[in-house]
Legacy VTK file of the C-alpha trace (Angstrom):
# vtk DataFile Version 3.0
C-alpha trace
ASCII
DATASET POLYDATA
POINTS 104 float
65.985 108.249 121.328
66.287 108.410 117.558
63.065 108.904 115.727
62.199 107.372 112.446
61.836 109.872 109.590
58.244 108.775 109.123
57.537 109.821 112.710
58.803 113.314 111.987
56.743 113.657 108.816
53.529 112.268 110.321
53.691 114.083 113.639
54.010 117.779 114.029
57.755 118.480 113.576
59.450 120.513 116.242
62.681 122.495 116.284
64.350 119.505 117.955
63.245 117.295 115.067
64.695 119.742 112.570
67.909 119.853 114.570
68.094 116.097 114.528
67.482 116.038 110.787
70.147 118.696 110.283
72.590 116.573 112.296
71.779 113.532 110.212
72.295 115.456 106.993
75.612 116.765 108.325
76.695 113.216 109.143
75.692 112.097 105.657
77.704 114.909 104.084
80.757 113.940 106.129
80.249 110.312 105.125
80.023 111.290 101.459
83.212 113.319 101.736
84.965 110.298 103.224
83.457 108.109 100.516
84.648 110.493 97.791
88.184 110.531 99.200
88.315 106.740 99.451
86.891 106.396 95.941
89.546 108.768 94.583
92.267 106.736 96.329
90.830 103.516 94.925
90.630 104.990 91.418
94.250 106.155 91.608
95.362 102.704 92.787
93.419 101.040 89.979
95.036 103.311 87.390
98.493 102.560 88.822
97.817 98.820 88.627
96.548 99.183 85.073
99.671 101.103 84.077
101.943 98.547 85.758
100.271 95.519 84.220
99.674 96.868 80.706
103.012 95.469 79.509
102.183 92.085 81.016
98.782 92.017 79.327
100.412 92.970 76.026
102.982 90.196 76.452
100.232 87.628 77.040
98.383 88.857 73.950
101.572 88.493 71.897
102.165 85.043 73.362
98.650 84.032 72.380
99.397 85.143 68.809
102.664 83.212 68.838
100.871 80.048 69.913
98.422 80.474 67.037
101.308 80.745 64.580
103.036 77.707 66.097
99.774 75.773 65.844
99.530 76.664 62.143
103.143 75.586 61.617
102.384 72.322 63.413
99.336 71.692 61.232
101.471 72.346 58.159
104.461 70.297 59.375
102.485 67.137 60.139
101.685 66.328 56.492
105.209 67.352 55.498
106.523 64.798 57.991
104.416 62.082 56.412
105.603 63.078 52.943
109.242 63.180 54.066
108.863 59.740 55.662
107.355 58.319 52.486
110.116 59.854 50.339
112.779 58.462 52.697
111.196 55.011 52.502
111.124 55.134 48.689
114.735 56.346 48.513
115.908 53.618 50.893
114.071 50.943 48.922
115.558 52.279 45.684
119.044 52.305 47.203
118.576 48.751 48.498
117.264 47.594 45.122
120.105 49.269 43.249
122.690 47.758 45.588
121.145 44.342 45.102
120.394 43.669 48.745
117.227 42.017 49.858
114.870 43.104 52.565
114.005 40.414 55.085
LINES 1 105
104 0 1 2 3 4 5 6 7 8 9 10 11 12 13 14 15 16 17 18 19 20 21 22 23 24 25 26 27 28 29 30 31 32 33 34 35 36 37 38 39 40 41 42 43 44 45 46 47 48 49 50 51 52 53 54 55 56 57 58 59 60 61 62 63 64 65 66 67 68 69 70 71 72 73 74 75 76 77 78 79 80 81 82 83 84 85 86 87 88 89 90 91 92 93 94 95 96 97 98 99 100 101 102 103
């Protein structure tokens, strides 16, 4: 029967209690060693993933910058389109007027 640690502290500890505590500490040390090994494996895997995906992350960052530039070009091109349309309309009206045709 496993005793609670409070039972060992409150009651008069015996050699068996100390043996049980020593066994528990040994189990904890083994568990920590396993935990350390698994943590090291996980850290190595995380670093490999980071190294493998760094180019992809950089590409997405560059793509984000490209979309910003294209958005600026689009904001600039919209008024230019209106101006070009107005100039084309004026030129076509002038050409029609000069040719003597009428617009119906």
